[in-house]
C-alpha positions in Angstrom: 35.3 -5.7 12.9 32.2 -3.7 13.7 30.8 -1.5 10.8 29.2 1.5 12.3 28.3 5.1 11.5 28.5 5.9 15.2 31.9 6.0 17.2 32.0 3.0 19.6 32.1 4.1 23.2 30.6 7.6 22.4 27.2 8.5 23.8 24.5 9.6 21.3 20.7 10.0 21.0 18.8 8.3 18.2 16.4 11.2 17.4 19.3 13.7 16.9 21.4 11.2 14.9 19.4 11.3 11.6 17.7 14.1 9.8 14.5 14.0 7.7 14.7 14.3 3.9 11.9 16.0 2.0 9.7 13.2 0.4 12.3 10.6 1.4 13.5 7.9 3.8 17.0 8.1 5.3 18.7 5.1 7.0 21.9 4.9 8.9 23.5 1.6 10.0 24.4 1.6 13.7 25.6 -1.9 14.0 25.9 -4.5 11.2 27.1 -8.0 12.2 26.7 -11.4 10.7 24.2 -12.1 13.6 22.0 -9.1 13.1 21.8 -5.3 12.6 20.6 -2.1 14.1 19.4 0.6 11.7 18.2 4.1 12.4 15.5 5.4 9.9 13.9 8.8 9.3 10.7 8.9 7.2 9.1 11.9 5.9 5.2 12.0 6.1 3.6 9.9 3.5 6.6 7.7 2.8 6.3 4.0 3.0 8.0 0.6 2.7 5.5 -1.5 0.8 4.5 -5.0 2.0 7.4 -7.4 2.1 8.8 -10.4 4.0 12.0 -10.6 5.9 13.8 -13.9 6.7 14.6 -12.7 10.3 12.7 -11.4 13.3 12.8 -7.5 13.4 11.9 -5.1 16.2 10.8 -1.5 15.3 11.1 1.2 18.1 9.6 4.5 17.3 11.9 7.2 18.7 10.0 10.2 17.3 6.7 10.9 15.6 4.1 8.3 14.5 3.6 5.6 11.9 1.4 2.6 11.0 3.1 -0.7 10.9 1.0 -3.4 9.2 1.8 -7.0 10.1 -0.1 -9.8 8.3 -2.8 -7.2 7.2 -3.3 -6.0 10.8 -2.5 -2.3 11.1 -0.8 -1.0 14.2 -0.6 2.7 15.1 2.7 3.4 16.9 3.8 6.7 18.5 7.1 7.8 20.2 8.1 5.2 22.6 6.2 2.3 21.2 7.8 -0.9 20.0 6.6 -3.8 17.9 8.0 -7.1 16.7 7.6 -8.1 13.1 8.1 -12.0 12.9 10.2 -13.6 10.3 8.3 -14.8 7.1 5.2 -12.6 7.9 4.2 -9.9 5.5 4.7 -6.4 6.9 4.7 -2.7 5.7 5.6 0.6 7.2 3.6 3.8 6.5 4.6 7.2 7.8 1.3 8.8 8.8 3.5 11.7 10.1 7.2 12.3 10.1 8.8 9.6 12.2 12.1 8.0 13.2 12.6 4.4 14.2 15.3 2.0 15.2 15.1 -1.3 13.5 16.8 -4.3 15.1 17.0 -7.5 13.1 18.2 -10.7 14.6 19.4 -13.4 12.3 19.2 -16.9 13.4 
């Protein structure tokens, strides 16, 4: 059975589906399956996810705003419409240089 915060078969838009929280990070699970997940995030300016490793490949798609995603000590500036892949087992971090929203897709394998 699919776990979802969104009604299957109902159209939605990512930017309007999550609100910002002052000095916070909000996440909403869109799809959560044993083979992977899709999560929508909203970061207030200045919020960050410190450097960490993930056991699975992850793809971040910026749907609003801008951010810096650091992969293996290499900073990448992303704006609305940009996408980047964070490889499994490689250190990465997310820094909200401005308010931003992203969709994170993780593929387990």
